[in-house]
C-alpha positions as a printed NumPy array, in Angstrom:
array([[ 91.567, 175.357, 149.114],
       [ 90.688, 176.315, 145.375],
       [ 90.3  , 179.761, 144.205],
       [ 88.63 , 181.311, 141.584],
       [ 91.421, 181.817, 139.446],
       [ 90.079, 184.925, 137.487],
       [ 89.017, 186.641, 140.853],
       [ 92.218, 185.904, 141.916],
       [ 94.263, 186.959, 139.611],
       [ 92.112, 190.419, 138.928],
       [ 92.77 , 191.191, 142.756],
       [ 96.218, 190.585, 142.6  ],
       [ 96.824, 192.758, 139.54 ],
       [ 94.673, 195.678, 141.35 ],
       [ 96.92 , 195.058, 144.366],
       [100.098, 195.257, 142.532],
       [ 98.883, 198.378, 140.413],
       [ 98.034, 199.916, 143.464],
       [101.882, 199.176, 144.753],
       [102.636, 201.093, 141.782],
       [100.869, 203.872, 142.279],
       [101.498, 204.272, 146.178],
       [105.514, 203.733, 145.359],
       [104.84 , 206.666, 142.676],
       [103.765, 208.89 , 145.817],
       [106.998, 208.621, 147.688],
       [108.56 , 211.661, 146.552],
       [105.494, 213.477, 146.683],
       [104.731, 215.692, 150.25 ],
       [101.634, 213.787, 151.665],
       [101.027, 217.69 , 153.836],
       [ 98.629, 217.469, 156.811],
       [ 95.045, 216.324, 157.635],
       [ 93.987, 220.056, 157.267],
       [ 95.842, 220.799, 154.333],
       [ 96.71 , 217.791, 151.759],
       [ 99.974, 217.616, 149.897],
       [ 99.969, 216.674, 146.468],
       [100.487, 212.963, 147.078],
       [ 97.846, 212.574, 149.766],
       [ 94.921, 211.795, 146.962],
       [ 96.613, 209.611, 144.615],
       [ 98.067, 207.457, 148.061],
       [ 94.564, 207.421, 149.047],
       [ 93.532, 206.082, 145.556],
       [ 95.679, 203.655, 145.777],
       [ 94.612, 202.232, 149.074],
       [ 91.251, 202.281, 147.893],
       [ 92.818, 200.24 , 144.912],
       [ 94.433, 197.939, 146.931],
       [ 91.624, 197.262, 149.436],
       [ 89.267, 196.3  , 146.772],
       [ 92.142, 193.87 , 145.346],
       [ 91.998, 192.273, 148.683],
       [ 88.443, 192.163, 148.478],
       [ 88.395, 190.118, 144.915],
       [ 91.101, 188.018, 146.328],
       [ 88.89 , 187.137, 149.207],
       [ 85.9  , 186.526, 146.861],
       [ 88.041, 184.501, 144.873],
       [ 88.224, 181.805, 147.955],
       [ 85.027, 182.442, 148.967],
       [ 83.589, 181.333, 145.713],
       [ 85.915, 178.622, 144.073],
       [ 85.277, 177.996, 140.333],
       [ 85.458, 174.118, 139.632],
       [ 86.464, 174.367, 135.486],
       [ 90.257, 174.99 , 134.657],
       [ 90.079, 177.908, 132.621],
       [ 92.338, 179.072, 129.921],
       [ 93.573, 182.547, 128.982],
       [ 92.585, 184.061, 125.784],
       [ 96.297, 184.612, 124.505],
       [ 94.888, 185.512, 120.84 ],
       [ 93.283, 188.469, 122.472],
       [ 95.244, 189.436, 125.269],
       [ 98.265, 189.846, 122.963],
       [ 96.478, 192.066, 120.3  ],
       [ 94.937, 194.384, 122.965],
       [ 98.405, 195.039, 124.336],
       [ 99.87 , 195.311, 120.942],
       [ 97.134, 197.454, 119.669],
       [ 98.546, 201.227, 121.653],
       [102.132, 200.054, 120.944],
       [101.127, 199.881, 117.342],
       [ 99.688, 203.135, 117.517],
       [102.544, 204.755, 118.704],
       [104.66 , 203.289, 116.418],
       [102.734, 204.447, 113.033],
       [100.755, 207.197, 114.051],
       [103.883, 210.011, 112.862],
       [104.612, 207.705, 109.777],
       [100.97 , 207.032, 108.499],
       [ 99.131, 209.945, 110.135],
       [ 96.182, 209.868, 112.536],
       [ 93.385, 208.349, 109.725],
       [ 95.427, 205.051, 108.902],
       [ 96.56 , 204.75 , 112.617],
       [ 93.222, 205.061, 114.213],
       [ 92.119, 202.174, 111.396],
       [ 95.028, 200.021, 111.664],
       [ 94.645, 199.993, 115.369],
       [ 90.413, 199.191, 115.561],
       [ 91.192, 196.635, 113.074],
       [ 94.515, 195.   , 114.867],
       [ 92.003, 195.312, 118.585],
       [ 88.457, 194.391, 116.629],
       [ 90.002, 190.945, 115.809],
       [ 90.837, 190.316, 119.301],
       [ 87.344, 188.51 , 119.648],
       [ 86.686, 185.208, 117.937],
       [ 83.071, 186.415, 117.565],
       [ 83.899, 189.579, 115.151],
       [ 82.582, 189.498, 111.691],
       [ 84.842, 191.309, 108.869],
       [ 81.726, 193.256, 108.541],
       [ 81.384, 194.508, 111.675],
       [ 84.978, 195.28 , 111.874],
       [ 84.826, 197.297, 108.615],
       [ 82.111, 199.216, 110.132],
       [ 84.106, 199.578, 113.712],
       [ 86.914, 200.867, 111.799],
       [ 85.269, 203.439, 110.071],
       [ 83.251, 204.888, 112.934],
       [ 86.012, 205.198, 115.349],
       [ 88.351, 206.179, 112.646],
       [ 85.724, 209.025, 111.828],
       [ 84.852, 210.117, 116.001],
       [ 88.523, 210.099, 116.913],
       [ 89.355, 212.327, 114.076],
       [ 86.516, 214.895, 114.865],
       [ 87.658, 214.594, 118.511],
       [ 91.303, 214.795, 118.615],
       [ 91.874, 216.696, 115.124],
       [ 89.03 , 219.272, 114.937],
       [ 87.374, 218.977, 118.708],
       [ 90.376, 219.348, 120.835],
       [ 92.826, 220.584, 118.02 ],
       [ 95.783, 218.681, 118.486],
       [ 98.51 , 219.053, 115.955],
       [ 98.542, 215.742, 114.156],
       [ 98.551, 214.92 , 110.431],
       [ 95.614, 213.156, 109.074],
       [ 98.018, 211.344, 106.622],
       [101.451, 210.669, 106.985],
       [104.721, 210.738, 104.914],
       [104.906, 207.321, 104.54 ],
       [101.421, 207.719, 102.379],
       [102.534, 210.594, 100.49 ],
       [100.971, 213.16 , 103.477]])
């Protein structure tokens, strides 16, 4: 029986993440039904996520897709690289340049992105992140890092 590969992979991913969260609760006390411990709620959420994954997997077999799906490798690679890039550059470049770089990399994960829209996104999201994280939350982050003379 053929399955919808998008739904099948999403459901299996949900179930794998749920399994990892459930493993993370093994060292936490579950408590009793009347007085729940710190591990009860994460375990419950892991169970709900696993159930949702199982439902999605079942739907994959109920509604198969005839065409073969190709994976958007460029988009996946750029989106996965963005947070790593931020972590590697935020101390050296500072918040402004790191956010701008990450937004630029993430923006071009889509084939439909234009240079004009990317520049608008870079400026808007950089300003937003600086306002939220530096001024709103007061995080002790340099706006311009030592790699840029800050």
